[in-house]
N, C-alpha and C positions, 0 to 999 in steps of 0.2 A: 560486363554491364554493371554499373554502379547500382548499389542497393538503394532504393528510394524509401526512406523512412517515412516521409510525410504520407506517401500513398499507403504504406503498410499500416501506420497508425490510424489513418482515416478508415480503412477497411475494417481493421480489428475493432475500433470503437464503435462503428456502425453494427458490426456483428454482435458485440456484447450488449449494446443498447437495445437492440432488437430482441435478444434473448431475455434480458431483464424485463422488458415489457411483457413478453409472452409468459414468463414465469410468475408474474406478479399475482398475488392472491385475489381471487374473485369473491371471497367471503370474508366476513369479519366486520369489525367496526369501520364504517366508511371514514370516519375521521382519522383513525389510526392508519388505514391504508393510504389515505390522502397524504398524511404526514410522512409516511415511509417513502412514498413516491416523490414528494417534494424535495427531499434531500438526496435520494438515490439517483434521480434523473436531472440533477442540477448542472450537469455538464462537466463532471470530473474527467480527469485525464485517462482513467482506467489503466494506470501503470501496472498495478499488481495483476489483474487478469491478463493483460497483454503479455507480461513476463511469463506467466503460467503457460500460455499458448506457445510462446516463443521457445520456452524450455522443451516442450514436447517436440517441436520442429527440430531443435538442435540435436536430439537423440534419435531422429528419424521416425518419430511417431506422428500419428494423425491428430492435429489439434482439434478437429471437429468433436472428438469424444470428450473434450475437456470443457465444453461450454458451461455445463452445470457447476463444476468445481470453480471455474473462473468467475462465474457470477456470484458464487458463495463468497469468494475472497473479496469482491467489491462490496457486497452487503456488510461484511464484517468491518471493512475499512470505513465504510460510511457510518455505521453505528458508532465507531470509535470517534469519528469526527463530531457527530451529534453530541455525544457525552463530553468530549473535550471542550466544546464550546459552551457548556452549561454554566450558569452563574457560580455554582460550587466548584468549578474547575477553572477554565480561563476566562469565562464570561465574555466571549467574543460575540459581536453583533453582525458580522458579515462573514460569509463563507461562499466561495465559488460565485462571487458577484451578486449575491442576493442575501436578504436577511437570514440569519441562522434560524434553525427550526424553532428554538424556544422563543425567539422574537416574533416569528411569523405566526406561530400557533400559541403555545404557552409552555412553561417549563415541565409540567406533569406530562403533557402530550409528547414532548420531546424525549423525556425519559422512557416512556412506554414504546415510542416509535423506535428508539435505539434498541431496546430490548427485543422488540418484535423482529428487527432486521437480523440481530444476532441469532435468535432462534430459528428464523426462516432460513438462514444460511445452512444450518445443519439439516433442516427438513429437505432443502434443495439437494444436498449431497446424497440423500438416502431415498430419493424418489425415482420416478420412471426414467428421468434423464440420465441415470447412471446404471441402468440395468446391465449394460455391457461389461461393467467392472466386476471382476471376480471379488467375492466377499472379503478375502484376506487383504486385497489391495484397497477396497472401499474402507475397511477398518483402519488401515494405516493412514489413509487420507484424513479420515475423521479425527483420529488421534493427533496427527500432526497439526491440523488446523486448530483443534481445541487447545493444544499446548502453546502454539504460537500466539493465540488470542487471549489466553488465560493468565492465571496469577503467577505463572513462571515465565510469561512472555510479555505481551503488549500491556496488560494490566499492571504487571510489576514495573514496567518502564514508566507508565503514567503515574504510579504511586511514588516512584523515585523522583520523577519530575516535580511533583507537588511538594514533596519533602525537601527538595533542594532549593526551593525559592528563597532568595535572600541569602543563600550560602554560595561560597566560591569552590566549586568542585575542581579537582585537578583533572588532567587529561584522561587518566585511566578511569576515573569515576564517571566522567562525562561520556566516554565511549561505552562503558558498561550500561549506563542509563539508556542510551539510544540504540544500543544493540537489541534491547528489549522493545522499547517504545515504537521505534520505526523499523529496525532491521528484522525483527522476528517474523513479521508477516511477509515482508519482501523475500526473505530467505525461504519461507514456507511455500510461497508462490512458485519458486524455481523447483523446489523439491517435489511438489505435487505434479507439476508439468512433466518433470523428468521421470518420475515414478510411473505415472499413467501412460506416458509415451513409450514405456518399455526400456528406459535407460539402464545401462549396466551399473554396478555399484560404484565404479571409479568415475563414470560420467555423472552420476547423481551427486557424488562428493564434490566434483569440480564445479558443478552448477550451484551447489550450496555455498561454496567458497566465493564464487561469482556474486551470489546474492548477498553475502555478508558485506562485501566490499562496496557494491553499489548501494546498499542500504546506508552505509556510513556516508558515502558521497552525497546521497539524496538528502540526509539530514543536515550535512554541512551547508549544502546549497540552500536549503530551507531557512537555516539560521542567517545566511548572508542576505537572502531576499527580504527577510524581516528587518534588516538594517537599510538596505539600498534599493529594494524592489519598488516598483510602481504599483500602488494599491489598485489602480484601475486595470492593471494587467494580471496581477495575482489574485484579485477578487476578494481581498480581505485587508484589514488594516496592517500597517507596518509600525515598527517601533514598540510593539507590545511586549516583546521579550525583555527589553530594557526597563520598561515601566513596571514589570512584575518582578524585576530583579532575578530573571532566570539565568542559569548558567548556560552559555552558548559558546560555540566555537569562536565567533568573532570577539565575544567579550573576553575569552581566555587567551586567544592567540592573535587577535587582530584580523582584519579582512584579508590582507595579502597572504599571511601564513595559512589562513583558513582555506583560501582558494588553492594554495599549493597542496594542502593536505587532501582536499577533494580530488585534485588531479592525480595524486599518488594512489588514492584509493581506487580510482578508475583504472589506472595502469595495472594495479594488482588484480583487479577483476578481469581485465582482458587477458592477462597472463594466465589466469586459471582456466581459460577456455581456448588456449592456443592449439590444443590437440584436436579440436572440433573443426569440421569442414565448413563449407559455405552455408550449410543449413543453420549455423549459428550466427550468420551475418545479422539477422534482426537483433540478437542480443548485443552484438558489438555496436550496432548503431544506436540501440537504446542506451548503452552505457555513455556514449558521447552525448546523446540527448539530455541525460540527467545532468551532466556537468554544464551544459550550455543553456538550459532552460531558463526562462524569464518568469515562470509562474509555477 
């Protein structure tokens, strides 16, 4: 029987969305809580939490025990988008088909809502939803996520991205930038899923390798969509990378070579998980989805 990715994605997205709603804070400033919900529940693809759940399945683990960490990943991803859209960063006005948070509310509220989602992610990792986790595993999860999101991971990538505006990076520099900005959190999602799912060291290493390669492909496709994508489908403006003189794969390599590079990255990702059985079929299908997506 062929694996039905659409059915899988729909079921996992529903599960994650329901969990996010259930986890949401009932206390605190109503305006901040409303702002957090505005961005978090705006209809994202939930790629990172789904990868986390799929990694647990691939190593034979139970993904039900990963809902808390999966939600934490989505909170951190959403926080990064909120801050990325700010006037001091990319100054974007549309995200996920709706006005960005600083446009819908105000810049100060957007900064605070992003900060709140980041800290709430770590609160989520250490509350009742994770009581089944042994403390050493919980500590490794918290450390991995903090490193992926922090000054040696996603934030370093964002800083490199800002510093590179108006400059022509070479391919090595561009890969290094996006291995931090985009790849670090994707790789971490696979690591967390495999670790909590009870994966063996060689399985965890293979899934991290998978994550590195799909992270690269994901960013290349993002860059391509910024050139040729339909704003109504992707939910944000296109052409913004060129207007800001950002170093991108299409700018450096051209569209055809960028597409070829994305395909090669997906092939390397699939090669990394050849030893896995059918339980890794969701990951294989997700790899194909990343290269084919239109948003």
